[in-house]
N, CA, C and O atoms as a GROMACS GRO file, in nm:
protein
  220
    1UNK      N    1  -1.814  -2.046   7.113
    1UNK     CA    2  -1.770  -2.052   7.241
    1UNK      C    3  -1.734  -1.920   7.264
    1UNK      O    4  -1.658  -1.874   7.178
    2UNK      N    5  -1.765  -1.848   7.352
    2UNK     CA    6  -1.726  -1.725   7.380
    2UNK      C    7  -1.569  -1.674   7.419
    2UNK      O    8  -1.500  -1.574   7.403
    3UNK      N    9  -1.556  -1.836   7.491
    3UNK     CA   10  -1.405  -1.828   7.556
    3UNK      C   11  -1.294  -1.850   7.467
    3UNK      O   12  -1.178  -1.810   7.476
    4UNK      N   13  -1.347  -1.917   7.384
    4UNK     CA   14  -1.250  -1.982   7.218
    4UNK      C   15  -1.213  -1.822   7.194
    4UNK      O   16  -1.101  -1.780   7.223
    5UNK      N   17  -1.295  -1.753   7.150
    5UNK     CA   18  -1.292  -1.600   7.081
    5UNK      C   19  -1.204  -1.506   7.149
    5UNK      O   20  -1.122  -1.431   7.094
    6UNK      N   21  -1.229  -1.517   7.286
    6UNK     CA   22  -1.149  -1.425   7.371
    6UNK      C   23  -1.014  -1.514   7.365
    6UNK      O   24  -0.930  -1.449   7.428
    7UNK      N   25  -0.962  -1.622   7.321
    7UNK     CA   26  -0.834  -1.676   7.364
    7UNK      C   27  -0.788  -1.607   7.197
    7UNK      O   28  -0.681  -1.550   7.174
    8UNK      N   29  -0.874  -1.624   7.116
    8UNK     CA   30  -0.802  -1.601   6.980
    8UNK      C   31  -0.722  -1.430   6.992
    8UNK      O   32  -0.611  -1.395   6.950
    9UNK      N   33  -0.820  -1.355   7.061
    9UNK     CA   34  -0.786  -1.223   7.061
    9UNK      C   35  -0.708  -1.155   7.109
    9UNK      O   36  -0.663  -1.048   7.067
   10UNK      N   37  -0.670  -1.248   7.259
   10UNK     CA   38  -0.586  -1.220   7.324
   10UNK      C   39  -0.440  -1.282   7.244
   10UNK      O   40  -0.341  -1.218   7.280
   11UNK      N   41  -0.418  -1.357   7.177
   11UNK     CA   42  -0.314  -1.443   7.068
   11UNK      C   43  -0.314  -1.296   6.948
   11UNK      O   44  -0.201  -1.256   6.922
   12UNK      N   45  -0.394  -1.243   6.901
   12UNK     CA   46  -0.362  -1.158   6.830
   12UNK      C   47  -0.279  -1.016   6.865
   12UNK      O   48  -0.187  -0.964   6.802
   13UNK      N   49  -0.352  -0.970   6.998
   13UNK     CA   50  -0.309  -0.889   7.018
   13UNK      C   51  -0.164  -0.899   7.084
   13UNK      O   52  -0.079  -0.811   7.072
   14UNK      N   53  -0.145  -1.040   7.170
   14UNK     CA   54   0.020  -1.088   7.198
   14UNK      C   55   0.145  -1.041   7.078
   14UNK      O   56   0.252  -0.981   7.089
   15UNK      N   57   0.073  -1.098   6.962
   15UNK     CA   58   0.137  -1.126   6.807
   15UNK      C   59   0.176  -0.984   6.785
   15UNK      O   60   0.299  -0.980   6.783
   16UNK      N   61   0.110  -0.832   6.763
   16UNK     CA   62   0.105  -0.735   6.772
   16UNK      C   63   0.263  -0.690   6.846
   16UNK      O   64   0.363  -0.659   6.781
   17UNK      N   65   0.256  -0.696   6.966
   17UNK     CA   66   0.341  -0.673   7.097
   17UNK      C   67   0.479  -0.745   7.045
   17UNK      O   68   0.593  -0.707   7.019
   18UNK      N   69   0.426  -0.837   7.044
   18UNK     CA   70   0.546  -0.949   6.979
   18UNK      C   71   0.645  -0.893   6.923
   18UNK      O   72   0.760  -0.888   6.967
   19UNK      N   73   0.581  -0.823   6.763
   19UNK     CA   74   0.691  -0.729   6.669
   19UNK      C   75   0.746  -0.680   6.713
   19UNK      O   76   0.868  -0.690   6.705
   20UNK      N   77   0.663  -0.570   6.812
   20UNK     CA   78   0.711  -0.478   6.853
   20UNK      C   79   0.861  -0.496   6.999
   20UNK      O   80   0.947  -0.409   7.013
   21UNK      N   81   0.857  -0.594   7.064
   21UNK     CA   82   0.955  -0.638   7.136
   21UNK      C   83   1.049  -0.675   7.078
   21UNK      O   84   1.164  -0.661   7.119
   22UNK      N   85   1.011  -0.738   6.958
   22UNK     CA   86   1.175  -0.787   6.869
   22UNK      C   87   1.231  -0.705   6.780
   22UNK      O   88   1.306  -0.733   6.686
   23UNK      N   89   1.181  -0.578   6.823
   23UNK     CA   90   1.264  -0.457   6.772
   23UNK      C   91   1.309  -0.398   6.880
   23UNK      O   92   1.386  -0.303   6.865
   24UNK      N   93   1.281  -0.432   6.983
   24UNK     CA   94   1.343  -0.388   7.106
   24UNK      C   95   1.309  -0.283   7.208
   24UNK      O   96   1.373  -0.209   7.282
   25UNK      N   97   1.177  -0.309   7.181
   25UNK     CA   98   1.074  -0.192   7.248
   25UNK      C   99   1.032  -0.308   7.393
   25UNK      O  100   0.954  -0.402   7.386
   26UNK      N  101   1.104  -0.269   7.510
   26UNK     CA  102   1.103  -0.306   7.634
   26UNK      C  103   0.978  -0.348   7.715
   26UNK      O  104   0.959  -0.442   7.792
   27UNK      N  105   0.888  -0.232   7.664
   27UNK     CA  106   0.750  -0.235   7.757
   27UNK      C  107   0.682  -0.302   7.655
   27UNK      O  108   0.594  -0.341   7.731
   28UNK      N  109   0.651  -0.346   7.554
   28UNK     CA  110   0.634  -0.421   7.488
   28UNK      C  111   0.684  -0.581   7.508
   28UNK      O  112   0.604  -0.658   7.454
   29UNK      N  113   0.751  -0.622   7.546
   29UNK     CA  114   0.779  -0.743   7.592
   29UNK      C  115   0.665  -0.751   7.726
   29UNK      O  116   0.563  -0.821   7.729
   30UNK      N  117   0.714  -0.658   7.834
   30UNK     CA  118   0.640  -0.698   7.923
   30UNK      C  119   0.499  -0.705   7.922
   30UNK      O  120   0.432  -0.769   8.003
   31UNK      N  121   0.434  -0.609   7.788
   31UNK     CA  122   0.276  -0.682   7.784
   31UNK      C  123   0.261  -0.774   7.712
   31UNK      O  124   0.144  -0.809   7.697
   32UNK      N  125   0.362  -0.846   7.643
   32UNK     CA  126   0.384  -0.998   7.565
   32UNK      C  127   0.345  -1.084   7.693
   32UNK      O  128   0.253  -1.165   7.700
   33UNK      N  129   0.446  -1.046   7.804
   33UNK     CA  130   0.456  -1.178   7.900
   33UNK      C  131   0.324  -1.183   7.953
   33UNK      O  132   0.267  -1.291   7.966
   34UNK      N  133   0.264  -1.060   7.987
   34UNK     CA  134   0.137  -1.029   8.047
   34UNK      C  135   0.006  -1.109   8.001
   34UNK      O  136  -0.075  -1.168   8.072
   35UNK      N  137   0.008  -1.091   7.823
   35UNK     CA  138  -0.081  -1.149   7.755
   35UNK      C  139  -0.041  -1.299   7.781
   35UNK      O  140  -0.135  -1.377   7.766
   36UNK      N  141   0.051  -1.341   7.807
   36UNK     CA  142   0.084  -1.488   7.786
   36UNK      C  143   0.014  -1.562   7.873
   36UNK      O  144  -0.041  -1.670   7.849
   37UNK      N  145   0.019  -1.484   8.010
   37UNK     CA  146  -0.015  -1.526   8.152
   37UNK      C  147  -0.188  -1.544   8.124
   37UNK      O  148  -0.248  -1.645   8.160
   38UNK      N  149  -0.263  -1.416   8.046
   38UNK     CA  150  -0.372  -1.400   8.011
   38UNK      C  151  -0.420  -1.508   7.946
   38UNK      O  152  -0.523  -1.563   7.987
   39UNK      N  153  -0.358  -1.548   7.846
   39UNK     CA  154  -0.373  -1.652   7.730
   39UNK      C  155  -0.359  -1.798   7.819
   39UNK      O  156  -0.460  -1.864   7.794
   40UNK      N  157  -0.285  -1.860   7.898
   40UNK     CA  158  -0.263  -1.981   7.985
   40UNK      C  159  -0.395  -2.004   8.081
   40UNK      O  160  -0.436  -2.114   8.116
   41UNK      N  161  -0.450  -1.884   8.115
   41UNK     CA  162  -0.616  -1.846   8.218
   41UNK      C  163  -0.678  -1.938   8.116
   41UNK      O  164  -0.710  -2.056   8.120
   42UNK      N  165  -0.687  -1.829   8.008
   42UNK     CA  166  -0.799  -1.840   7.908
   42UNK      C  167  -0.830  -2.010   7.843
   42UNK      O  168  -0.933  -2.073   7.819
   43UNK      N  169  -0.651  -2.049   7.829
   43UNK     CA  170  -0.675  -2.194   7.816
   43UNK      C  171  -0.725  -2.295   7.871
   43UNK      O  172  -0.755  -2.407   7.829
   44UNK      N  173  -0.735  -2.230   7.996
   44UNK     CA  174  -0.744  -2.331   8.156
   44UNK      C  175  -0.875  -2.337   8.104
   44UNK      O  176  -0.909  -2.432   8.033
   45UNK      N  177  -0.969  -2.225   8.137
   45UNK     CA  178  -1.116  -2.177   8.130
   45UNK      C  179  -1.186  -2.284   8.015
   45UNK      O  180  -1.296  -2.337   8.031
   46UNK      N  181  -1.106  -2.301   7.910
   46UNK     CA  182  -1.176  -2.365   7.808
   46UNK      C  183  -1.142  -2.517   7.824
   46UNK      O  184  -1.226  -2.606   7.808
   47UNK      N  185  -1.035  -2.534   7.850
   47UNK     CA  186  -1.043  -2.671   7.859
   47UNK      C  187  -1.123  -2.728   7.982
   47UNK      O  188  -1.184  -2.834   7.973
   48UNK      N  189  -1.119  -2.656   8.092
   48UNK     CA  190  -1.237  -2.684   8.210
   48UNK      C  191  -1.395  -2.690   8.127
   48UNK      O  192  -1.465  -2.784   8.167
   49UNK      N  193  -1.448  -2.615   8.035
   49UNK     CA  194  -1.551  -2.615   7.942
   49UNK      C  195  -1.573  -2.752   7.896
   49UNK      O  196  -1.659  -2.830   7.937
   50UNK      N  197  -1.469  -2.775   7.789
   50UNK     CA  198  -1.464  -2.883   7.732
   50UNK      C  199  -1.480  -3.026   7.819
   50UNK      O  200  -1.539  -3.123   7.771
   51UNK      N  201  -1.402  -3.027   7.993
   51UNK     CA  202  -1.446  -3.127   7.993
   51UNK      C  203  -1.594  -3.127   8.060
   51UNK      O  204  -1.646  -3.236   8.081
   52UNK      N  205  -1.648  -3.036   8.086
   52UNK     CA  206  -1.783  -3.001   8.119
   52UNK      C  207  -1.888  -3.102   7.994
   52UNK      O  208  -1.974  -3.183   8.027
   53UNK      N  209  -1.851  -3.068   7.857
   53UNK     CA  210  -1.930  -3.090   7.776
   53UNK      C  211  -1.898  -3.217   7.788
   53UNK      O  212  -2.002  -3.269   7.830
   54UNK      N  213  -1.811  -3.306   7.776
   54UNK     CA  214  -1.792  -3.408   7.775
   54UNK      C  215  -1.830  -3.512   7.884
   54UNK      O  216  -1.820  -3.634   7.875
   55UNK      N  217  -1.872  -3.444   7.980
   55UNK     CA  218  -1.953  -3.536   8.101
   55UNK      C  219  -2.104  -3.517   8.100
   55UNK      O  220  -2.174  -3.577   8.181
   0.00000   0.00000   0.00000
């Protein structure tokens, strides 16, 4: 499922920025928050696809 691969990539990208944010990089913290919104949307898309498969 391509959507799941997209979700995994988003999480990996957020992890790199999270490490930078923990060391005090404010711009990285902003990027993490943006990625988390993208992750939320990607997860919602996957939920809908799984629901479609179930029906």
